[in-house]
C-alpha positions, 0 to 999 in steps of 0.5 A, spaced: 574 599 376 578 597 381 573 600 386 567 596 383 571 589 383 573 590 390 567 587 393 564 593 397 557 594 397 555 601 393 550 602 399 556 603 404 559 609 404 566 611 408 563 618 410 563 619 417 556 621 417 554 614 414 558 609 418 554 610 424 547 608 420 551 602 417 553 599 424 546 600 427 543 596 421 548 590 421 547 590 429 540 590 428 540 584 422 545 580 427 540 580 433 534 579 428 538 573 426 539 570 433 532 571 434 529 567 428 534 562 430 532 561 437 525 561 435 527 555 431 530 551 436 525 553 441 520 550 436 524 543 435 524 542 443 517 543 444 515 538 438 520 533 441 519 534 448 517 528 452 516 529 460 520 525 465 516 520 468 515 522 475 516 516 478 523 516 476 524 523 478 519 524 484 518 530 488 522 531 494 516 530 498 515 523 496 522 521 495 524 518 502 517 515 502 518 511 495 525 509 496 528 505 501 533 507 506 539 507 502 543 512 497 539 510 491 533 514 488 527 511 486 525 507 480 519 503 478 521 496 481 517 490 479 519 486 485 516 491 491 510 495 492 510 501 497 503 504 499 500 508 504 502 504 510 509 506 509 507 513 512 506 510 519 513 510 522 514 503 524 517 505 531 511 510 533 512 511 540 504 511 541 504 504 538 509 501 542 506 505 548 500 501 548 500 496 554 500 489 552 497 483 556 502 479 560 501 472 563 501 475 570 495 479 568 490 473 567 487 472 574 484 466 576 477 465 578 478 463 585 486 460 585 487 455 590 493 450 591 498 449 585 493 454 581 487 449 581 480 452 582 478 451 589 471 449 586 474 444 582 477 441 587 471 440 591 468 435 585 474 431 585 471 425 588 465 425 583 469 428 577 466 426 570 472 427 566 467 426 560 463 432 561 463 437 555 468 443 556 464 449 557 468 454 553 465 460 556 466 459 563 472 464 566 476 458 568 477 455 561 477 463 558 483 464 563 486 457 561 486 459 554 489 466 555 495 463 559 496 458 554 497 462 548 501 468 552 506 462 554 506 459 547 507 464 543 513 468 546 515 472 540 508 476 540 505 481 544 497 480 546 493 486 546 486 483 547 482 477 547 475 475 545 470 471 548 471 463 547 466 459 543 465 452 542 470 448 537 468 442 533 466 438 539 466 437 546 473 438 548 475 444 543 474 451 544 475 457 539 478 464 541 480 470 538 486 475 540 489 482 537 496 482 537 503 485 535 509 481 533 515 483 539 519 488 536 515 489 530 517 493 524 510 495 521 505 499 525 500 494 525 495 490 529 493 483 527 488 478 529 488 471 529 483 466 532 485 459 533 482 452 536 484 449 542 483 442 545 482 442 552 483 435 556 480 434 563 484 430 567 482 425 573 482 430 578 478 435 574 484 440 572 484 442 565 490 443 560 491 444 553 493 439 549 494 442 542 493 449 539 491 449 531 494 453 526 493 460 524 485 462 523 483 455 525 478 457 530 473 459 525 467 459 530 471 465 534 471 469 527 467 476 527 460 475 524 458 482 524 453 483 518 456 486 512 451 491 511 451 496 505 455 502 507 453 509 507 457 514 503 461 519 508 460 526 507 465 530 503 464 535 508 467 531 514 473 534 517 478 530 515 483 532 519 479 530 525 476 524 522 477 517 525 476 511 521 471 506 524 472 501 520 473 494 522 480 493 519 483 500 522 484 502 529 486 509 532 492 510 537 492 516 541 499 520 541 502 523 547 503 530 543 496 533 543 499 540 541 497 539 534 490 536 532 492 533 526 498 529 530 493 527 536 492 520 533 494 516 528 490 510 524 494 503 523 491 497 520 488 491 524 490 485 519 485 479 520 478 483 522 472 482 518 473 486 511 467 490 509 468 493 502 461 493 499 460 499 495 457 505 498 450 508 497 447 515 497 443 516 502 437 520 498 436 524 492 437 530 496 443 528 499 446 526 492 443 533 489 446 537 494 453 534 493 459 536 489 463 531 484 469 530 481 470 525 475 476 523 471 474 520 464 479 517 459 486 518 458 492 514 457 492 511 464 489 504 462 493 498 462 499 502 465 504 499 470 501 500 477 506 505 479 503 509 474 496 508 476 497 510 483 501 516 481 495 518 477 489 516 481 492 520 487 493 526 483 485 525 482 484 524 489 488 530 491 484 534 487 478 532 489 480 533 496 482 540 494 476 542 491 472 539 497 468 534 492 467 527 492 471 523 487 467 519 482 472 513 481 472 507 476 473 501 480 475 497 474 482 496 473 486 494 467 492 490 469 498 491 465 501 485 462 508 485 466 503 482 472 499 477 468 500 470 467 497 470 460 503 476 459 497 480 456 494 486 459 487 484 462 481 488 463 476 487 469 480 487 475 477 490 481 480 495 485 479 492 491 483 486 489 489 490 490 487 496 495 484 497 502 477 500 499 474 500 506 480 504 509 479 509 503 471 510 504 472 511 511 478 517 510 476 520 503 469 521 500 469 517 494 463 513 490 463 508 485 462 510 477 457 505 476 453 507 482 454 515 480 451 514 473 445 510 475 443 516 480 445 521 475 440 519 470 435 518 475 435 526 478 439 530 473 434 533 469 429 533 475 434 537 480 437 541 474 444 538 476 449 541 472 455 538 468 462 542 467 467 539 462 474 540 462 478 538 456 485 541 458 489 538 463 493 545 464 486 548 467 489 548 474 485 546 480 485 553 483 481 556 477 475 551 479 474 553 486 469 558 483 465 553 480 460 552 485 454 551 481 457 545 477 454 539 480 459 535 477 466 537 474 469 532 469 476 532 466 476 529 459 483 526 457 484 525 450 488 520 446 495 523 445 500 521 450 503 524 454 498 530 455 493 525 456 496 522 463 492 524 469 498 526 473 499 532 468 494 536 472 498 536 478 505 538 475 508 545 475 505 550 480 499 545 482 504 541 485 505 545 491 498 546 492 495 539 491 498 534 496 497 526 494 494 523 500 498 517 500 496 515 507 489 513 504 492 508 499 493 502 503 494 495 501 488 490 500 486 487 507 485 480 504 492 480 501 495 482 508 491 476 511 496 472 507 502 476 509 499 474 516 498 467 515 505 466 512 509 470 518 505 466 523 507 459 520 514 462 521 512 464 528 514 471 526 521 469 527 525 470 521 530 474 517 528 477 510 532 479 504 530 483 498 534 480 492 533 484 485 536 481 479 532 480 473 533 485 467 537 489 471 542 483 473 543 483 465 544 490 464 552 490 466 552 497 463 548 500 468 549 495 473 556 492 472 556 489 479 549 486 480 550 480 477 556 478 481 554 481 487 547 477 487 550 470 485 549 464 490 557 465 492 557 472 494 550 472 497 553 466 502 559 471 504 555 477 505 549 474 508 553 470 513 556 477 515 549 479 518 544 473 519 546 467 523 546 460 520 540 456 521 535 462 521 529 462 517 530 466 511 525 469 507 527 471 500 523 476 496 526 476 489 524 477 481 529 471 480 524 467 476 528 460 477 528 459 485 533 453 484 538 459 483 538 460 491 539 452 492 546 453 495 544 458 500 540 452 503 546 449 506 546 455 511 539 457 512 532 454 511 529 458 505 522 461 504 519 464 498 512 466 497 510 461 492 511 456 498 505 458 501 500 457 495 495 454 499 494 460 503 490 463 496 488 456 494 481 454 492 480 452 500 482 459 502 478 464 505 482 469 500 479 465 494 472 464 497 472 472 499 475 474 492 470 470 488 464 473 492 467 480 490 468 478 483 460 476 482 462 468 483 468 468 478 474 465 481 480 470 481 487 469 479 492 470 484 496 475 479 503 477 479 502 484 482 498 481 488 504 476 489 509 482 489 505 486 494 505 480 499 512 478 498 514 486 499 510 485 506 513 479 508 519 482 507 518 488 511 516 483 517 523 480 518 527 481 524 533 483 520 532 486 513 537 486 507 536 490 501 540 489 495 542 496 494 543 497 501 547 491 503 548 487 497 551 491 492 555 497 491 551 499 484 546 504 485 538 503 484 537 507 478 544 505 475 551 508 474 552 515 477 545 515 480 546 514 487 544 520 492 545 520 500 539 518 504 538 525 506 536 527 499 
């Protein structure tokens, strides 16, 4: 009885020959229980896992690009926008070494005493001061060039165009290509202005006034906007040199690597030709290969998300040597709209440089593609290959040579329907997102140029982040205090001289918040220049034409793009998380060294 009540199982035996078997059975049961527990834990993790947003934790390859030169990591920030131009080093030696025109380089026709043309001196006695100014003669041309160089001392001139008659007999219009002295951005600019020329009693000529930015409309390029032929997907991209109007190729001194032998920089102010590309012929369409992304969760997400996913698709198209069939219609997230609602029907060309994209990559508008596909699919036996699983890696698609169109279809379940999932995992080391192909809209950069020109390219700038971050004292405990007017006056006073023009790029909606700074600086905000995109502006007319005759709203994302670019053109630039506060850009304990 005692033996039975002691709780020892009958199956157990203390006989020596039985102890080993019992121990093995116990250990086996224990390991099985651990295995079952592990399976349960793993299942729970898989069911609840949400992949991190790559914009919050980007790969090392783009961290330095997307972050400022600070100890802060990148996070989606509605107060600034960075695109492919940032890949071009602002102090590139090859750009700085391009020779500019000095006033001594402008030769007179036949210089005489006091710089007056000898031919003119002979006519002094019979001088007709009311005679119309002939803008295209060398004497007037050189006068306009000398005056421009002597007047605008903060910029370097690289090329002058031919002068044209202005609005009357005493005005001339002339265009020039220039770059601000000590420029922080790798770009050239074009301006055209109206000069009023006076003929004195002795027939000598002098300029009495110069118009504002882009006032010399008769000197504006008038090249026809013919429809663009789509460039071949098989063109060697490493050696391709864009020939668009709004870009210029600059040779570098290092020619040891063909890929580094030249760089392409924007030319802001030239004619924009972003008309949709057309396929040259049926044979060309049928012989080419295409990639399309369809559906997915990208619609109406913030623009950082859109760019991250779009460049994944473009990178895969380049890897597969296929033409990317892209939807130019964008849904703008409510964070950027005046209505505070998501808005469909926005055009890619409103925000990005489609001309540069067409010149440097093989892309085709989706609507045009389906029209051509409908005409020639059956006739030419074009084949479609559909992929509905993002886990099918691009490396496995290289053998699909018989498929004219590879279509990736994305479902409705987030986050597995995000385009960027294609470029995750092993694919990340294979697909390189071509950030250098995505530039900001040249029409928006024209607004940037206009604002900078109105300040004579002589201003300082500060980027002040407040908004929701300043309210969140748990993650940013010092930000609100460090960006208060009193703190700003103290910190700015250490780095920016009194009396300077100061451009403020900020997400603070109440601009009067910065009024105390007016005692020391002349303040400028992007909203001070609404006339540059108003109903009488070039931007308004061109975007209206692009939008089938319907006016285009200058939305919040455009404003952030412009504000960002004006900020980067300041002579001195101060960042919130670089210079104004000790808080980290992504919150407490997220600061990293600049080398990370």
